[in-house]
N, C-alpha and C positions, 0 to 999 in steps of 0.2 A: 541525506540524498545520495547515492553511490555516483561519484564522479565517473564522466564520461558512458554512462549505462545508456541505451537508446532502445525505447519502446520496441516491441514485438507485436507479431499478428497473433502470439499466443495470449498475451495479454489484451489486445484490443476485444480477441472473443471472450475472455473472461468477465473484463468489463462488460461487454455488451450482455453476457448471459445476468449478471447482477442486474441491469436497467431491466429487462426484461423482466425479471422476477417481478416487479411493479406494475410496470405499465403492460405486459400484455396477460398475465396470469391473476393479480391480485384485484386490476380492473375489471377481470371477465365476470365477477359475482355480479356484475350489472344485467347482465344478458341472462344469466341462471337464475335470476332472483324467485321466479316462480317455484323454481324447482327447490331451491334451499327452503320457501317457505311450508312448501309441503312436506317436505322431509322432516323438518326440525318442529313442524307444528307451531311457528311463533306467529304473533301478530304482525300485520302489514309494517305497523308503526316502528316495531323494533326492527325489522328487517332495514327499513328507510333508514333509521338511524347508521346501522351497522355497514349499510353501505357508502355513507359518507364521512364516517370514521377515519377511515385509512387517510382520503385526503386531507381531511380537516390537520391529523396531528402528523402528517407529513409538512404541511404548510406552517404549522406551530414550530417545529423542531428544525428545520431545514437549514434556516441561518444559524443558528446555535452551533448546527451538526456541522456544519462548513467552516467555523470559526474554530470549533474544537477540532478538526481535520488540519487544518494550516498549522495549529500549533502542537498536536501532541503525535500528530502521521496521521497520512492520508490514507494508505495501505491500511493501518490500525482499524480506523471507522470505518473504511468498506469493509474489510472484515466482519467489523461488529454489524454491519449493517445484513449481510450475507447470513449471519448466525440467528439476527433477527428474523430475516425472512422465514428461515427454516422453521425456526419456533411458532412464528404466527402461522404460517401455513398448515403446522404439524397440529394446532388449536382447531382450526377449521378441518381439518380431516377428520379428527376425534371427537367433536363437537356433538353433544346430542341434544342440546338447548340454546338457548341464547347466551348463558354465559361464557362458553369457550368461542360462540360465533364472535361475542364484540371485543373479549380479551385480544383474540386472532386478529381483528380488522385492525385496533390499537397498534400492534405491534408490527403489524406490516406497514403501517404508516410510519411509525419509528425508522423501523427499516429501509424506506425510500429515502426519508430524510439524513440517513447517512450516506447510503450510496451514489445518491446524486450527486451533489457537491463533491465529496471526496475522488469520485473516478472522474467526474471531468477534470480535477485539479490533477490526476495522477498523468492524464494525458497532455495538460497544457505543459507539465513538467518534466515530461521525459519523449515528447516529438517536439519536432521544430519544422517550420517552412511547411513543404508541400506534404508531408508526412503526418503533421498535426493536423492538418486540414482533413486529410483522410481519416485520419484516428477519430476525429472529432465527427466529422460524416458519418461514421458508422454508429457513434455514439447518437448521434440524431435519429438515425436509424432505428435504434432500439427504441427510443423513447415516442419520436413522432410515429413511426411506422408500426410499432408495438402498439402505441395508444391509441391507433386509428381505429374509427368504429368498426370499419369493414374487417380489419386484422382481428380485434379481440373479439369480435362477435363470430367470426368462422374460425379461430383456432380454440375459444371455448366452448363454442357452439359443438365441434368436431368431438374435443374430450369429454363433455359431458356426455353426448348422446352413446359414446363407445363405452367410458368408462364410469358414468356417474358425474355428477358436480363435483365431488369429494376429488376425481383424479385430476381436476384442473390444478389444484394445490399440491398432488401429489408429484407432477412435472416441475411445478413449481421450485417445490425441494430439491428435486434433480438439477434442475437448471441451478440453482443458488452453489449445491456441492460442486458443479464441476466448473460455475463461475471460481469458486475458492479455490480449485486445485491448478487451474489456468492462471490463476492469478499470483500462485504462490513465490515464483522464481521473481518476480517485481520487488526492487528494493523499497525500502522505507522513503516518503519524502515527507517534508514539511517546511516550514517557514523558517528561514536563518534566525537565529534571535537569541541572544546572552541573557536575556528577560526572563525573570521565573513567572510561569503561566498561573495566572488566577481567572479562575472562571468566571462569568457577571451571573450570578444567581439570582442577584436583585431583578438586573434586567429582564432575565429569561422568564420570572415570576409574574413580573407585571403585564409583560407581552402576551403569555397564557392565559392569564385573566382577561384580559382585554380580548382578545381574539375569541374565546369561547364566549362571552358575553356577545360578542358581534355575531359570530356563528347564529346562536340563539334567537337573535332580534331577526336575523332575516328569517329563518326558517320557521319562527313561531310566534314571530311578533303580531302576525293576522289572527292567528287561532285565540291567542292572550287576548287581543284587541288593543290597535295602537294607542289607546288614551289608557289603558290599564296601569295599574299601579307597578306590575311585573315588568311591562313593555318600558315604561319610563324608568323604571331601576336600571333596567339593563341599558338602556341608551347613556343614563346619567355615568354609570360602571364603565361605558365605553369611551364617554369624553375625558372622564378624568383617569382611567388609564392611559388613554395616549397621550394627556399632558403630563403626566407623571412619567411614563417613559420617555419621552423626549428630556424632560428635567435630568433624570438619572444618567442617560446615556451622552447629554450633553459634555463634552469634553473628557469623559472618561477615557482614561487608558487601557483599561480592558472590554470596552464597550460591546455589548452583541452584536451592534449596529453602530457602523462609523455614520452620524450624521454630515459629518464632513464629505461624504460622497455626493449629498444633492445640491452642495456648494459648485461641484464639478459642472460645466460646459457641456461635455460632451456625455454624462452618466445623466444628467438632469433633461436635457434634449430639448433645451429652451435656450434661444441666443438673446442675452441682453443687451439693452439698449445701450447705444453710446453715444456720448454728448457730441453735438456737430461742432 
């Protein structure tokens, strides 16, 4: 971290552009689904899977990306997110069928997982007091405002009606490129530590398998039949995965998720009883 550096409006604008690439543009596909399906000639089930993949992969990797950003560099991971956003959007622009559509949506999810935690950490690192509150308000506007139903329905619909549904992702590429330019002068920031970094691949692998099984269980359990072998197998995978994740992460120095956080009263949000 560069000593004495204070965040600027240029930095805020770059970060907001990055946040918007997910919340405004990537999520706009929800509203242009019929146009995408008609253009690509894909089944509705395939489209629904493609729509949900971005949020799924964002959720799967956001904790890991946040930890990686703290240890290896927040700006570095933010830039990785910008690059992934450009690649993912390009896949959608060039798609002629389900393959690039699905690949692009997965990459967009990975992009969001990198951008969200790293950019909010950059704001916390380079702003203080009221300036930090202001910066985080803009970040919130980019996510809550950009992700609002009215916001992305209006923006996505306006772009799609003028340029076609692919135009949404052309604009996403432009915003990501602008975000990278605006964030260029921001110095690197990471957690101060002299200890070597070892990524928790075991914890991440268990977490991914468990969350994918949970997602399939929730979305397809009824179609499979709640008492079918596939559904019960998924349920067993979820329970075993959760237990394995807790066992692997407990007391691990480089844990993907520090389980000690849940012992914190402010984090847990539940007051403990005290003896009278």
